[in-house]
C-alpha positions as CSV (number, residue, x, y, z in Angstrom):
1,M,142.4,48.7,188.1
2,P,142.7,51.4,190.4
3,D,144.3,51.5,194.0
4,V,143.8,53.7,197.0
5,H,146.9,54.6,198.8
6,H,147.6,55.2,202.5
7,P,150.4,57.4,203.8
8,D,151.7,54.7,206.0
9,G,152.0,52.6,202.8
10,H,148.8,50.5,202.8
11,T,147.2,49.9,199.0
12,L,143.5,49.0,198.7
13,H,142.9,47.6,195.5
14,F,139.4,47.3,193.6
15,H,138.0,46.7,190.4
16,K,135.3,48.9,189.2
17,T,132.3,48.1,186.8
18,G,129.0,49.3,185.9
19,T,128.0,53.2,184.8
20,G,124.9,53.5,187.1
21,K,123.9,56.0,190.1
22,T,123.5,53.3,192.5
23,V,126.9,52.4,194.2
24,V,127.8,49.4,195.5
25,L,130.9,48.3,197.6
26,W,131.8,44.6,197.9
27,F,133.8,42.4,200.2
28,H,134.9,39.0,199.3
29,G,135.8,36.2,201.7
30,F,138.9,34.1,203.0
31,G,140.8,32.5,200.2
32,Q,139.1,34.8,197.3
33,N,139.5,37.9,195.5
34,H,137.3,40.8,193.8
35,L,136.6,37.9,191.1
36,A,134.4,36.2,193.4
37,F,131.2,38.3,192.9
38,N,131.8,37.7,188.9
39,K,129.0,34.9,188.9
40,I,126.5,37.6,190.0
41,I,127.7,41.2,189.0
42,E,126.8,42.2,185.2
43,P,129.8,44.3,183.9
44,D,127.4,46.2,181.9
45,Q,124.7,47.1,184.2
46,Q,123.3,50.8,184.0
47,E,121.7,51.1,187.1
48,F,124.4,50.3,189.3
49,T,128.3,51.1,189.7
50,H,130.1,48.4,191.4
51,Y,133.6,48.5,193.5
52,I,134.5,45.1,194.1
53,F,137.5,45.1,196.8
54,D,140.4,42.8,197.4
55,L,141.2,42.6,200.8
56,F,144.5,42.6,202.3
57,Y,146.9,39.9,202.2
58,H,144.4,38.9,199.3
59,G,144.7,39.7,195.5
60,N,146.5,43.0,194.8
61,S,145.9,44.7,198.1
62,V,148.8,45.3,200.5
63,W,148.9,45.9,204.0
64,A,152.3,47.5,204.7
65,S,152.9,46.8,208.5
66,N,153.2,43.8,211.4
67,T,150.4,45.5,213.4
68,P,146.6,44.8,213.4
69,I,144.5,46.8,211.1
70,K,142.5,49.3,213.3
71,K,139.1,50.7,212.7
72,H,140.5,54.6,212.1
73,T,142.9,53.4,209.4
74,W,140.4,51.6,207.8
75,K,138.3,54.7,207.7
76,E,141.0,56.8,206.4
77,L,141.5,54.3,203.5
78,I,137.6,54.2,202.7
79,Q,137.4,58.2,203.1
80,R,140.1,58.6,200.5
81,F,138.4,56.2,198.3
82,L,134.9,57.8,198.5
83,D,136.7,61.1,198.0
84,E,138.8,60.3,195.0
85,N,135.6,58.5,193.3
86,G,133.3,61.6,194.1
87,I,131.1,58.7,196.4
88,T,128.5,60.3,198.8
89,Q,125.6,57.5,199.6
90,F,126.3,53.8,198.5
91,H,125.4,50.1,199.5
92,V,127.4,47.5,201.1
93,V,127.5,43.8,200.5
94,A,130.3,41.4,202.0
95,F,130.8,37.9,202.5
96,S,132.4,36.1,205.5
97,I,135.5,37.6,206.7
98,G,134.7,40.0,204.3
99,C,131.8,41.4,207.0
100,R,134.4,42.7,209.3
101,F,135.2,45.2,206.6
102,G,131.8,46.2,205.6
103,V,130.2,46.1,209.2
104,T,133.2,48.8,210.1
105,I,132.4,50.9,207.3
106,A,128.9,51.1,208.2
107,E,130.0,51.9,211.9
108,Q,132.3,54.7,210.4
109,F,129.9,56.1,208.1
110,P,126.4,55.5,209.2
111,N,124.8,58.5,207.3
112,Q,126.2,57.4,203.8
113,V,125.5,53.7,204.0
114,Q,121.8,52.9,202.4
115,T,122.1,49.1,203.0
116,L,124.4,46.4,204.3
117,T,123.9,42.9,203.5
118,L,126.0,40.5,205.1
119,L,126.3,37.1,203.8
120,A,127.6,34.2,206.2
121,P,128.9,37.3,208.7
122,D,131.7,36.7,210.2
123,G,133.2,39.2,213.2
124,I,129.7,39.8,214.8
125,Q,128.9,37.0,217.0
126,F,131.6,35.5,219.5
127,R,133.8,32.7,218.1
128,F,135.6,30.9,221.1
129,W,138.4,29.3,219.2
130,Y,138.9,32.7,217.2
131,A,139.1,34.5,220.1
132,L,141.2,32.0,221.6
133,V,143.9,32.0,219.1
134,T,144.3,35.7,218.4
135,Y,143.7,37.4,221.0
136,P,146.4,36.2,223.9
137,Y,150.0,36.8,223.0
138,L,151.0,33.2,223.9
139,S,147.8,31.6,221.7
140,R,149.0,33.8,218.8
141,K,152.9,32.4,219.4
142,L,151.4,28.8,219.3
143,F,149.4,29.5,216.3
144,H,152.3,31.0,214.3
145,R,154.0,27.8,215.2
146,I,151.3,25.6,213.6
147,V,151.1,27.9,210.7
148,T,155.0,27.6,210.1
149,K,155.5,23.8,210.9
150,P,153.0,21.8,208.9
151,A,154.1,18.6,210.5
152,L,152.5,19.9,213.9
153,W,149.6,21.2,211.7
154,N,149.0,17.8,210.1
155,R,149.2,16.1,213.9
156,L,147.2,18.6,215.1
157,L,144.5,18.1,212.2
158,S,144.8,13.9,213.0
159,V,144.2,14.6,216.6
160,L,140.9,16.4,215.7
161,E,139.8,14.1,213.3
162,F,140.0,11.1,215.7
163,T,138.7,12.5,218.5
164,R,135.6,14.4,216.1
165,I,135.9,17.3,218.3
166,I,135.2,19.8,215.0
167,D,132.8,18.7,212.4
168,R,134.2,16.8,209.4
169,K,133.0,18.9,206.6
170,L,134.8,21.8,208.8
171,L,137.7,19.9,209.1
172,R,138.1,19.6,205.4
173,F,137.7,22.9,205.1
174,A,140.5,23.5,207.2
175,Q,142.5,21.0,205.4
176,R,142.0,22.9,202.2
177,Q,142.8,26.6,203.3
178,M,145.9,25.1,205.0
179,D,147.5,22.7,202.5
180,S,150.4,25.0,201.6
181,E,152.9,27.4,203.0
182,Q,151.3,30.3,201.2
183,K,147.5,29.5,202.3
184,R,148.6,29.0,206.0
185,S,150.6,32.5,206.2
186,Q,147.4,34.0,204.4
187,V,145.4,32.1,207.6
188,Y,147.4,33.8,210.1
189,N,147.8,36.9,208.6
190,S,144.2,37.4,208.1
191,W,143.0,35.9,211.3
192,V,145.5,37.7,213.1
193,N,145.4,40.9,211.6
194,F,141.7,41.3,211.3
195,R,141.0,40.8,214.8
196,H,140.1,44.4,215.8
197,L,137.6,44.6,212.8
198,K,134.5,43.4,214.8
199,S,131.2,44.3,216.0
200,H,128.2,42.9,217.7
201,A,124.2,42.7,217.3
202,T,123.9,45.4,219.5
203,K,125.7,48.1,217.4
204,L,124.1,46.5,214.3
205,G,120.6,47.1,215.8
206,Q,121.5,50.6,216.7
207,L,122.8,51.5,213.4
208,A,119.3,50.0,211.9
209,N,117.3,52.1,214.3
210,H,119.2,55.6,214.5
211,H,120.4,55.9,211.1
212,K,117.5,53.8,209.2
213,M,120.1,51.5,207.8
214,H,118.4,48.4,206.2
215,I,120.4,45.5,207.6
216,T,120.4,42.0,206.3
217,L,122.0,38.9,207.5
218,V,121.9,36.0,204.9
219,A,123.1,32.4,206.1
220,G,123.3,29.1,204.3
221,T,121.6,25.9,206.3
222,R,124.5,23.6,205.1
223,D,127.1,26.1,205.9
224,K,129.6,24.7,208.5
225,I,132.0,27.6,208.5
226,V,129.3,30.3,209.7
227,P,126.4,28.0,210.7
228,A,123.0,29.7,210.2
229,T,121.9,28.9,213.8
230,L,124.4,31.5,214.8
231,V,123.5,34.1,212.4
232,Q,119.9,33.6,213.5
233,K,120.4,34.2,217.3
234,L,122.1,37.6,216.2
235,Q,118.3,38.5,214.5
236,Y,116.7,37.0,217.5
237,R,118.6,39.6,219.8
238,M,118.0,42.4,217.6
239,P,114.6,41.9,215.6
240,Q,115.3,45.1,213.5
241,L,117.7,43.1,211.6
242,H,116.5,41.3,208.7
243,Y,117.2,37.5,208.2
244,H,117.0,35.2,205.1
245,S,118.1,31.5,205.2
246,L,119.2,29.6,201.9
247,N,120.0,26.2,201.4
248,A,123.3,26.5,200.8
249,N,126.9,25.9,202.0
250,H,129.3,28.2,202.9
251,N,131.1,28.4,199.4
252,E,127.6,28.2,197.3
253,L,126.1,31.4,199.2
254,I,127.5,33.9,197.1
255,G,125.9,32.6,194.0
256,M,122.8,31.5,195.5
257,S,122.4,35.0,197.0
258,S,122.4,36.8,193.8
259,N,118.6,37.4,193.6
260,L,118.2,38.2,197.1
261,I,121.1,41.0,196.9
262,F,119.9,43.0,194.0
263,K,116.1,42.8,195.2
264,L,117.5,44.4,198.4
265,L,119.5,46.8,196.0
266,H,116.4,47.8,194.0
267,N,114.1,48.2,196.8
268,Q,116.1,50.7,198.8
């Protein structure tokens, strides 16, 4: 499976499947890798060529720096990928935290992205807790201490469960995602170093209007991680964005979106 290399030492790993003229770039969610889309991508599809990426801190992609990922560096990596593979026009499908990468591509290559499909999109709407722990320096230091000191993390979870500040399903998700040192490190690095890859509904609306880009937001009505109510608010603000909801929780959304995703790809 090939890689894209940046002069600063970063490596972007991807898997290629299919032989068709229609090119689709796929970006998975937190705690996954390129295999996350195996359940919906048929390897022998003749209409599509799929490029499924590992995010940094996931799979075999490597971010060789202690500083956050900037949009211009991500653009440089994707430009190298496009040049090396002879790609001019393409579609983007992204899930959860992978939407930060997908949306940034749409912003940086607006004349080349044909459709942008965002499942449980992260990085568009303002999330108070995410902003609190990733932007102020002291908050990041505290976040790092929580990640590196599991006893402190476990006490925090106990307090949150006792006070019921956070939904129990969301709390269980947090416990599963941070039940080992490796997972806690992955959470910290992803949250902190992906923080500059963000956008907003107005920007997406401009992409849809000015570049005739077909942008679809997909939400799960039982999703506690990226609630459907938050996703739908984006469409209320920018009616030119298309919105679909499915009876799915966060982890079910990729599988249950298969028919919708390929319908959107076929119609463009």
